[in-house]
Structure formats: C-alpha cells, structure tokens
C-alpha positions as CSV (number, residue, x, y, z in Angstrom):
1,M,158.8,-25.4,152.2
2,L,159.8,-26.5,155.7
3,R,156.8,-29.1,155.2
4,I,158.7,-30.6,152.3
5,V,161.9,-30.6,154.3
6,F,160.3,-32.7,157.2
7,L,158.7,-35.2,154.5
8,L,162.0,-35.7,152.9
9,A,163.8,-36.0,156.3
10,G,161.3,-38.6,157.7
11,Y,161.7,-40.7,154.3
12,V,165.4,-40.7,155.1
13,F,164.9,-42.1,158.6
14,G,162.3,-44.4,157.2
15,L,165.0,-46.1,154.5
16,F,166.3,-48.1,157.5
17,Q,164.8,-51.2,157.0
18,T,165.5,-53.2,160.2
19,G,164.2,-56.4,158.9
20,H,166.3,-56.3,155.7
21,F,169.3,-55.5,157.6
22,Y,168.7,-58.0,160.6
23,G,167.6,-60.4,158.1
24,K,171.1,-60.3,156.3
25,L,173.0,-60.4,159.6
26,V,171.1,-64.0,160.3
27,H,171.4,-64.8,156.7
28,R,167.7,-64.9,156.0
29,D,165.9,-62.7,153.1
30,L,162.4,-61.8,154.4
31,H,161.7,-60.7,150.8
32,K,161.5,-64.5,149.9
33,E,160.1,-65.9,152.9
34,G,156.8,-65.9,154.4
35,S,154.7,-62.7,153.1
36,G,157.7,-61.5,151.5
37,N,157.7,-57.8,153.2
38,T,160.2,-56.8,155.9
39,G,158.0,-55.7,158.5
40,A,157.9,-56.9,161.9
41,T,155.0,-59.5,161.5
42,N,156.8,-61.2,158.6
43,A,160.0,-61.1,160.7
44,L,158.2,-62.6,163.7
45,R,156.8,-65.2,161.5
46,V,160.3,-66.1,159.7
47,L,162.7,-65.3,162.3
48,G,160.9,-66.1,165.6
49,V,160.0,-63.7,168.7
50,K,163.5,-62.3,168.8
51,G,163.6,-61.3,165.5
52,G,160.1,-59.9,165.2
53,L,160.7,-57.9,168.4
54,I,164.0,-56.3,167.2
55,V,162.4,-55.1,163.9
56,F,159.6,-53.7,165.7
57,F,161.5,-52.1,168.2
58,F,163.9,-50.4,165.5
59,D,161.2,-49.8,163.3
60,A,159.0,-48.1,165.8
61,L,162.5,-46.2,167.0
62,K,163.5,-44.9,163.7
63,A,159.9,-42.9,163.7
64,F,159.9,-42.0,167.2
65,I,163.3,-40.1,167.2
66,P,162.8,-37.7,164.3
67,C,159.3,-37.0,165.0
68,M,160.2,-36.4,168.9
69,I,163.3,-34.4,167.6
70,V,160.7,-32.1,165.5
71,K,158.5,-31.8,168.5
72,M,161.1,-30.6,171.2
73,L,162.9,-28.0,168.6
74,F,159.4,-26.6,167.5
75,K,157.8,-26.9,171.0
76,D,156.8,-23.3,171.1
77,D,155.7,-23.2,167.6
78,P,152.1,-23.6,166.7
79,L,152.8,-25.7,164.0
80,K,154.7,-28.4,165.8
81,Y,152.4,-31.0,165.3
82,V,151.8,-30.1,161.4
83,Y,155.6,-30.6,161.1
84,L,155.6,-33.7,163.1
85,M,153.1,-35.4,161.1
86,Y,154.9,-34.2,157.9
87,T,158.0,-36.2,159.2
88,A,155.9,-39.1,160.5
89,I,154.5,-39.7,156.7
90,G,157.9,-39.4,155.4
91,V,159.0,-42.2,157.9
92,V,156.1,-44.2,156.9
93,L,156.7,-43.8,153.1
94,G,160.4,-44.5,153.5
95,N,159.5,-47.6,155.4
96,D,156.8,-48.8,152.8
97,F,158.5,-48.0,149.7
98,P,162.5,-47.9,149.9
99,F,164.0,-47.1,146.9
100,Y,167.0,-49.2,147.0
101,L,164.7,-52.4,147.8
102,K,162.7,-51.6,144.6
103,F,160.1,-49.9,146.7
104,K,159.3,-53.0,148.6
105,G,159.2,-52.6,152.6
106,G,157.1,-53.1,155.1
107,K,153.7,-52.2,156.1
108,G,154.2,-49.3,158.4
109,V,152.6,-50.7,161.7
110,A,155.6,-50.1,164.1
111,A,156.5,-46.9,162.3
112,C,152.9,-45.8,163.0
113,F,153.5,-46.8,166.9
114,G,156.6,-44.8,166.8
115,W,155.1,-41.6,165.7
116,F,152.0,-42.3,168.1
117,L,154.3,-42.2,171.0
118,A,156.1,-39.0,169.7
119,F,152.6,-37.3,169.2
120,D,151.1,-38.2,172.4
121,W,151.9,-41.2,174.7
122,R,148.4,-41.8,175.6
123,I,147.5,-42.5,172.0
124,A,150.5,-45.0,171.8
125,L,149.5,-46.7,174.9
126,I,145.8,-47.1,174.1
127,A,146.8,-48.3,170.6
128,I,149.2,-50.9,171.5
129,S,146.7,-52.1,174.2
130,L,143.9,-52.4,171.8
131,F,146.2,-54.1,169.2
132,F,147.0,-56.8,171.8
133,I,143.5,-57.5,172.8
134,L,142.5,-58.1,169.3
135,A,145.8,-60.0,168.1
136,F,145.3,-62.5,171.2
137,S,141.5,-62.7,170.8
138,T,141.0,-63.0,167.0
139,R,144.5,-64.2,165.8
140,Y,144.6,-61.5,163.3
141,V,147.4,-59.6,163.1
142,S,146.2,-57.3,159.9
143,I,142.8,-56.4,161.2
144,S,144.4,-55.6,164.8
145,S,146.8,-53.3,163.1
146,I,144.4,-51.4,161.1
147,T,141.9,-51.1,164.0
148,A,144.4,-49.7,166.5
149,A,145.6,-47.5,164.1
150,L,142.3,-46.1,163.0
151,F,141.2,-45.8,166.8
152,A,144.4,-43.3,167.4
153,L,142.7,-41.2,164.7
154,V,139.5,-41.1,166.9
155,Q,141.3,-40.0,169.9
156,V,143.1,-37.0,168.7
157,P,139.9,-35.0,168.3
158,F,138.7,-36.4,171.6
159,Y,141.7,-35.1,173.8
160,V,141.3,-31.7,171.9
161,H,137.9,-31.5,172.6
162,F,138.3,-32.1,176.2
163,G,141.8,-29.6,176.3
164,W,143.9,-32.7,177.1
165,L,145.9,-31.9,173.7
166,T,146.5,-28.5,172.1
167,I,146.9,-28.0,168.4
168,E,145.2,-24.5,168.3
169,K,144.4,-23.1,164.8
170,N,146.5,-26.2,162.9
171,F,143.7,-29.0,163.9
172,A,142.3,-29.4,160.5
173,E,145.7,-29.9,158.5
174,V,146.8,-32.2,161.6
175,M,143.8,-34.3,161.1
176,I,144.0,-34.5,157.3
177,L,147.9,-35.5,157.7
178,I,146.9,-38.4,160.1
179,C,144.2,-39.5,157.8
180,I,146.9,-39.7,155.2
181,A,149.2,-41.5,157.3
182,Q,146.6,-44.0,158.3
183,S,145.2,-44.5,154.8
184,I,148.7,-45.5,153.5
185,L,148.5,-48.3,156.2
186,V,145.1,-49.4,155.4
187,I,146.1,-49.5,151.7
188,R,149.3,-51.5,152.4
189,H,146.8,-53.7,154.1
190,W,144.4,-54.3,151.2
191,E,145.4,-57.7,150.3
192,N,144.9,-58.9,154.0
193,L,141.5,-57.1,153.9
194,K,140.4,-59.0,150.9
195,R,141.8,-62.5,152.5
196,L,139.6,-61.5,155.4
197,K,136.8,-61.2,153.4
198,N,137.2,-64.4,151.5
199,G,138.0,-66.2,154.7
200,T,141.6,-67.0,153.7
201,E,143.3,-64.6,155.9
202,N,146.1,-66.5,158.1
203,R,145.8,-66.3,161.8
204,F,148.8,-65.6,164.0
205,G,150.2,-68.9,165.6
206,K,149.0,-71.2,162.4
207,K,150.8,-72.3,159.2
208,K,150.2,-70.2,156.5
209,Q,147.7,-71.6,154.1
C-alpha cells in the first residue's frame, strides 16, 4: 500500500511543469514551439540559456525534494530505496504525462537527475559529467541524456558490490524499479532515436531541420 502512496505522491510533485509555467510567464508556449514539449532542452532552444537552466533546475528540484524527504524519513528502514524509487517513478510520470496538459509534458531528463541526486550524489555527479562530455562532443542532447541515464543504472550494482551503497535484501526490486524509470526515459526519446538512425536528428547549436 505504501508503495502506491509514494507513487501517487511522486506524480503530484511531477505535475509542476516548470517549462509550461515559465513559458506562460514570458509569454511563450513551449507546446507550440520547438519540439513541442515542456522539457529543459526545448526550453533552451526556445527561451535561451536562462530559460533552459531555470526549467532544468526546477524540474530536477521537484524530483530531488520528495525523494530526499522519503530517504530521510525512512533512513533506518530497509525499504527506503524501494520507497524512493516509487516516488521517483511517480515524479517522472507526472513530469512526462501531466493530466491537465493532455498528458503532454517533458521527457524526464532533469527529473531523472533529481532522483539520481537523492539516491546517491556520486551517481548524479558521474551522470551529469558524462552528459556534458557527450553533449559537447557529439552535439546530440538526446543520445547524451539516454547514455548518461543508462550508465547510472550500471553504477548501482557496482557500488553495492564494493560496499559503497547498502540496499540490503531489496536489491532486485530496486534494480527493477530503476530499469522501469530508465525505460520511460528511453521510450520518451524514441522519436529522437529513430531520427538518429536516419541521420536527421538535430544537433545542439544548429537550426532545427
């Protein structure tokens, strides 16, 4: 029952669509410009660096806050990472599929960074570093986001193996939940992956084709 509560609570947090509200504040509609989603990448494209950073920061924060609260409240509970991940998935779903915007939100990259940070700051640090290395070398934001997120998936069993992260008896469930969260991100980038395959994906810093 608690798992469902955390999932729903996460969804509520995820409903705060930074790109949508900030766009309205500056009299721009991200749903009608650029790629048409409310994520940080489209905000960067449409609203500039300031807009992109604001959207990324608050989209990450809306995932970090509830996940960190859960982690702190249940710090002595062996299920704390399970509860954290249900919260994280809820946030990602709320971010990607907000009911009041006809289920059209962002792609969950900033939200993923937020829960990475709450889960383990080392995962977040490596993920964001890898993202920037790939983004500046390839100019493909989509593949950089997916690669960084999936590499975070690899880090968890590595940390557990060396005793740097203690998940106790719930390792399998936590890994399944992380796979679900990452799968949502990959699915949300499916059109980008098809364009990458066809050689028509837009590079950051270049005009949209």
